[in-house]
C-alpha positions in Angstrom: -33.1 10.7 14.4 -36.2 11.6 12.4 -39.1 14.0 12.6 -42.7 12.8 11.8 -43.9 15.1 9.0 -47.5 14.5 10.0 -47.0 15.4 13.6 -44.6 18.4 13.1 -46.3 21.8 13.4 -43.3 23.8 12.2 -42.9 25.6 15.5 -39.0 25.3 15.3 -38.7 24.8 19.0 -36.2 21.9 18.3 -33.9 23.9 16.1 -31.7 25.4 18.9 -31.2 22.0 20.4 -29.4 20.5 17.4 -25.7 20.3 18.3 -24.6 20.6 14.6 -27.4 22.8 13.1 -28.8 19.9 11.1 -32.6 20.8 11.6 -34.1 23.1 9.0 -37.6 24.3 8.0 -39.1 23.4 4.6 -42.5 23.8 3.0 -44.9 21.0 3.7 -45.8 19.1 0.6 -48.8 20.6 -1.2 -48.9 23.8 0.8 -47.2 26.8 2.3 -47.0 25.6 5.9 -43.5 24.9 7.2 -42.3 21.7 8.9 -38.9 20.8 10.3 -36.7 18.2 8.9 -33.3 16.7 9.9 -30.5 16.8 7.4 -29.5 13.1 7.6 -26.0 13.7 6.2 -25.2 16.3 8.9 -27.0 14.7 11.8 -24.5 13.1 14.2 -27.2 11.0 16.1 -26.4 12.6 19.5 -30.0 12.4 20.5 -30.1 15.8 22.2 -33.2 17.0 20.3 -35.1 13.9 21.4 -33.9 13.8 25.0 -34.7 17.5 25.4 -38.4 16.6 25.1 -39.0 20.0 23.6 -41.3 18.9 20.8 -45.0 19.8 21.7 -46.3 17.0 19.5 -43.7 14.3 20.1 -42.8 14.4 16.4 -39.1 13.6 17.0 -38.3 9.9 17.3 -35.1 7.8 17.2 -34.6 5.1 14.6 -32.5 1.9 14.7 -29.0 2.7 13.6 -27.3 0.2 11.4 -23.6 0.0 10.5 -21.9 2.2 9.4 -24.3 5.0 10.6 -24.4 3.5 14.1 -20.8 4.8 14.6 -22.3 8.4 14.7 -24.3 7.6 17.8 -21.5 5.8 19.5 -19.2 8.8 19.2 -21.8 11.5 19.7 -24.2 10.3 22.4 -22.4 10.4 25.8 -25.0 8.0 27.2 -23.9 5.2 24.8 -21.3 2.7 26.0 -18.7 1.6 23.5 -19.0 -2.2 23.0 -15.2 -2.4 22.6 -14.1 -0.3 25.6 -17.0 -1.0 27.9 -17.3 2.6 29.0 -19.2 5.7 27.8 -17.4 8.7 26.3 -14.9 9.1 23.5 -11.6 8.4 25.3 -10.2 5.9 27.7 -10.1 5.8 31.5 -6.3 5.3 31.4 -5.2 8.8 30.3 -7.7 10.5 32.7 -6.5 8.6 35.7 -2.8 8.3 34.9 -1.8 9.1 38.5 -3.5 5.8 39.4 -2.9 3.6 36.4 0.6 4.9 35.5 -0.1 4.2 31.8 2.2 7.1 30.8 5.6 6.5 32.5 8.4 9.0 33.0 10.2 9.8 29.8 7.0 9.3 27.8 4.2 11.6 26.8 0.5 10.8 26.2 -1.1 12.8 23.4 -4.9 13.1 22.9 -6.2 14.9 19.7 -9.9 15.6 20.0 -11.3 16.4 16.5 -14.7 18.2 16.3 -16.7 20.2 18.7 -20.4 21.0 19.1 -21.5 23.2 16.2 -18.8 21.7 13.9 -18.5 17.9 14.4 -16.0 15.9 12.4 -16.0 13.4 9.6 -13.9 10.3 10.1 -12.0 11.1 7.0 -10.4 13.9 9.0 -9.7 11.5 11.9 -8.1 9.3 9.2 -5.8 12.1 8.0 -4.6 13.0 11.5 -4.2 9.4 12.6 -2.0 8.5 9.6 0.1 11.6 10.1 0.9 10.9 13.8 1.6 7.2 13.0 4.3 8.3 10.6 5.8 10.4 13.4 6.3 7.3 15.5 3.3 7.5 17.8 1.8 4.3 19.3 -2.0 4.3 19.5 -3.7 3.6 22.8 -5.1 0.1 22.3 -8.3 0.7 24.4 -9.3 3.9 22.6 -12.5 3.8 20.6 -10.9 5.3 17.5 -8.1 2.7 17.6 -10.7 -0.1 17.3 -11.8 1.5 13.9 -8.3 1.2 12.4 -7.6 -1.5 9.9 -3.8 -1.1 10.5 -2.6 0.3 13.8 0.9 0.7 12.4 -0.3 3.2 9.8 -3.3 4.6 11.6 -5.5 3.8 8.6 -9.3 4.0 9.5 -11.6 1.6 7.8 -13.0 2.9 4.5 -16.7 2.3 5.1 -17.0 4.9 7.9 -14.8 7.7 6.4 -17.8 9.9 5.4 -19.7 9.3 8.7 -19.9 12.3 10.9 -19.7 12.5 14.7 -19.7 15.2 17.3 -16.1 14.5 18.1 -13.6 11.7 18.2 -10.4 11.4 20.2 -7.1 9.9 18.9 -5.0 8.8 21.9 -1.4 7.8 21.5 1.9 7.8 23.3 5.5 8.6 22.3 8.9 9.0 23.9 9.5 12.4 25.3 12.5 13.2 23.0 10.2 12.6 20.0 7.3 14.7 21.2 8.4 18.0 19.6 8.6 16.4 16.2 5.2 14.8 16.7 3.7 18.2 17.7 5.2 19.8 14.6 3.5 17.1 12.4 0.2 17.7 14.1 0.5 21.4 13.4 1.4 20.8 9.8 -1.6 18.5 9.4 -4.1 21.0 10.8 -4.7 22.9 7.5 -5.6 19.6 5.8 -8.6 19.1 8.1 -12.2 20.4 7.6 -12.8 20.6 11.3 -11.2 21.9 14.6 -9.3 20.0 17.2 -8.0 20.4 20.7 -4.7 18.9 21.9 -4.1 17.3 25.3 -0.6 16.3 26.6 -0.2 14.0 29.5 3.0 13.3 31.6 4.1 12.5 35.1 4.7 15.6 37.1 8.3 16.0 38.1 9.6 15.9 41.7 9.8 19.7 41.8 6.4 20.1 40.2 7.7 20.7 36.7 5.6 19.6 33.7 7.9 18.3 31.1 5.6 18.6 28.1 4.8 22.3 28.6 8.0 23.8 27.2 8.1 21.3 24.4 4.5 22.3 23.4 5.5 26.0 23.5 8.6 25.4 21.4 6.5 23.6 18.8 4.2 26.6 18.5 1.3 25.6 20.8 0.1 28.0 23.4 -1.4 26.1 26.4 -4.6 27.7 27.8 -4.4 28.6 31.5 -7.9 27.3 32.1 -7.0 23.7 31.3 -8.9 20.7 32.7 -6.9 18.7 35.1 -7.7 15.1 35.8 -6.3 14.2 39.2 -6.4 10.6 40.2 -7.9 10.2 43.7 -7.7 6.4 43.7 -5.0 4.3 45.2 -1.9 4.4 42.9 -1.5 0.9 41.5 1.4 1.5 39.2 5.0 1.4 40.5 7.8 3.6 39.2 10.3 1.8 37.1 
């Protein structure tokens, strides 16, 4: 995203719309008047400043994104469809509709680690650090996840080198693991957190027990995570296609 220096009047109306605070005022060349510019290193190409249609002079305009910068828009603009997954968004449909797909079977846990939030964002070097850590703990990456497509080695979780300094609003690592290995994986995630220059949220997915018990909950608490009571629950309303083993 760019701002036309000739059209910009320096009104700063666009500043509050930047999801990562990348728009700043600078003095216009040869004078004292201010204009707004976008810090290209911090911009995540979410497109919010443009779609908000807030600029009175239409000075904000999108530019063609080439690789590797294009990865910013793919992970930050919710209207963009991933070419590898065929859906918009940063995760997969499978974990959100597990009651229908049965992707996470009994005795297994699904784990989603969402790095970055509005106002913070995440560099893919942080995604790389976390992905390699959980791989060593025995996690198997979700093959249809957008982050998995960026790995050069799915066994180690290594992310391709040419995008490590690219920044996105957020990126979600999705993986699965046997339930008896979940506590160790969560301990690894907790130990890796201080190495990151961003924030993350953690999602755990499992089949609900016959008596309504959630098997992952006490494991998360034992590992030192405090689940928030206002969690988001994705309930599958479709016809269950998966059969219990």
